[in-house]
C-alpha positions in Angstrom: 136.8 107.1 90.0 134.7 103.9 91.1 131.1 105.1 92.1 130.5 101.6 93.8 133.7 101.7 95.7 132.9 105.4 96.9 129.1 104.4 97.9 130.2 101.2 99.6 132.7 103.4 101.8 129.7 105.7 102.4 127.5 102.6 103.3 130.0 101.2 106.3 131.0 105.0 107.4 134.8 105.2 106.2 136.6 107.6 104.2 137.4 106.4 100.6 140.7 107.4 98.4 142.0 106.6 95.4 145.4 105.0 95.3 147.0 108.2 93.6 145.3 110.3 96.6 146.6 107.9 99.4 149.8 107.1 98.1 151.2 109.8 95.5 149.3 112.7 97.4 146.8 113.8 94.6 144.3 115.7 95.2 140.7 114.4 95.8 139.0 112.9 92.7 135.6 114.8 91.7 132.6 112.2 92.5 129.1 113.1 92.5 126.5 111.4 94.6 123.5 109.6 92.8 120.6 111.6 92.1 119.0 109.7 94.7 120.4 109.6 98.1 119.0 107.3 100.5 120.0 109.1 103.6 118.4 112.3 103.2 115.2 110.2 103.2 113.0 111.9 106.0 110.3 109.2 107.7 108.4 112.2 109.2 107.7 114.5 106.0 104.7 115.9 105.0 102.6 112.6 103.2 101.1 114.4 100.5 100.5 118.4 98.9 98.4 119.9 99.4 98.5 119.0 103.1 95.0 120.8 103.3 93.1 117.7 101.1 91.5 114.7 102.3 92.6 111.4 101.2 89.1 110.0 101.1 85.6 111.2 100.2 82.4 110.3 102.4 80.7 110.2 98.5 81.8 107.7 95.6 84.6 108.7 93.5 87.2 107.3 91.1 91.1 107.7 92.2 93.6 107.3 89.7 97.0 106.5 90.8 100.0 107.6 88.4 103.6 106.4 89.1 106.3 105.0 88.7 106.5 100.8 89.5 108.3 100.8 92.9 107.0 104.2 94.0 104.9 103.0 96.7 101.5 102.8 95.1 100.2 99.6 96.3 101.0 99.8 99.9 99.9 103.4 100.4 96.4 102.9 98.5 95.6 99.8 100.5 96.6 101.3 103.6 94.4 104.5 103.2 91.8 103.7 100.6 91.3 99.8 99.9 91.4 99.8 103.9 88.1 101.7 104.0 86.0 100.3 101.8 87.0 101.3 98.4 87.4 98.9 95.5 90.8 98.0 94.7 91.7 97.5 90.7 95.1 96.4 89.6 96.1 95.3 86.3 98.9 93.0 87.5 95.8 91.2 89.5 93.1 91.3 86.6 95.5 90.7 83.6 94.4 93.4 81.7 93.3 97.0 81.7 90.2 96.0 79.6 88.8 94.0 82.7 90.8 97.1 84.8 87.7 99.2 83.4 85.2 96.8 83.4 85.4 96.5 87.1 85.5 100.1 87.6 82.4 100.4 85.6 80.4 97.9 87.7 81.6 99.1 90.9 81.0 102.8 90.1 77.2 101.6 88.9 76.9 99.9 92.4 77.5 103.0 94.2 81.0 102.2 95.5 84.2 104.1 95.4 87.0 103.2 93.5 91.1 103.4 93.3 93.0 102.2 90.3 96.6 101.0 91.0 98.3 100.9 87.6 101.4 103.2 86.5 98.8 105.2 84.3 101.6 107.1 82.8 100.3 109.0 79.4 96.9 110.6 78.4 95.3 107.3 77.1 95.6 105.2 79.8 94.5 108.2 82.5 91.6 108.4 79.6 90.1 105.0 80.3 89.1 105.5 84.1 88.1 109.4 83.6 85.6 108.4 80.9 84.3 105.7 83.6 84.0 108.6 86.5 82.1 110.7 83.5 79.4 108.1 82.7 79.1 107.3 86.2 79.2 110.9 87.2 80.9 111.1 90.0 84.5 113.0 90.5 87.9 111.8 89.3 90.7 112.7 91.3 94.5 111.7 90.6 97.1 110.7 93.1 100.4 111.6 91.7 103.3 109.4 93.2 106.3 112.1 93.3 109.2 109.0 93.5 111.7 109.4 90.9 113.3 107.3 88.5 116.2 106.6 90.9 114.3 106.2 93.8 111.9 103.7 92.4 114.8 101.7 91.3 116.4 102.1 94.9 112.6 100.8 96.1 112.7 97.9 93.7 116.2 97.0 95.0 115.6 97.0 98.7 112.0 94.9 97.8 114.1 92.2 96.0 116.4 92.0 99.5 113.7 92.3 102.2 110.6 90.5 100.5 110.5 87.3 99.5 107.4 87.3 97.5 108.2 90.6 95.8 108.6 90.3 91.9 111.6 92.4 90.7 110.7 95.1 88.0 113.5 95.5 85.9 115.0 98.9 84.7 113.4 98.6 80.7 110.0 99.0 82.7 111.2 101.9 84.7 112.5 103.3 81.7 109.7 102.3 79.8 107.3 104.4 82.2 109.5 107.7 82.1 109.4 108.0 78.1 105.9 107.4 78.1 105.0 110.0 81.2 103.0 113.1 80.7 102.3 114.9 83.7 98.6 115.0 84.2 96.3 117.9 84.6 93.1 119.1 85.6 91.9 119.3 81.9 91.8 115.7 81.4 88.9 115.6 83.7 90.4 115.4 87.4 88.9 117.4 90.0 92.2 117.0 91.9 95.6 116.0 91.5 96.8 115.1 94.9 100.9 114.8 95.0 101.6 111.4 97.1 105.1 111.7 98.5 107.2 108.4 99.4 107.3 108.4 103.2 108.9 104.9 104.3 107.5 103.4 107.4 109.9 100.9 109.0 109.1 97.9 110.8 112.7 97.7 112.6 116.0 99.9 112.7 117.8 97.0 110.6 115.4 97.8 107.7 115.6 101.2 108.0 120.0 101.2 108.0 119.4 99.0 105.0 117.2 101.1 103.3 119.3 104.3 104.1 122.1 102.5 102.3 123.0 103.0 98.6 122.3 100.2 96.6 124.3 99.0 93.9 124.2 100.3 89.9 
């Protein structure tokens, strides 16, 4: 049974039957939906967990993001943290993790809050930043973006279709993140781990309709 054919039928709202089912009266062939169903996304869902937590701090802190590429990290962190004065640190922009660490150190020394927008899947990558916070004697929080691999793939394809400036992320990069991933823990030096859910905001109904369709592959 072709998954793509079935997903296409779901996207356009049509029933789907195999030739054997339709012409020969065979029983319906088994079909399992993909792990990520874009139709089930709730645009009014809780943005973060626990809901009692504060997104921003009135005193200097370091926030370290963890999550798949295309998990919504940059959009969220720019909207909620960089917009209120957190120094935004990103390896894609700066070119290397060493430059990210350097900017963290100088910004924290200047008494500023910092947010690190990298994938940071493992202990080593996160340790670089918890050490920065420790040296500056300020708290370090982890923002764990909960989007799954399949949701990240879907988000990536959606951005390819809707954002001309978007640089697509290939599956090798996504799968590499998954293979390296170690769940963050407080023992690493984090004062709090805040889980950030992917809650899309759509500028118009056409984009929302497109997002809620199954994507190829």
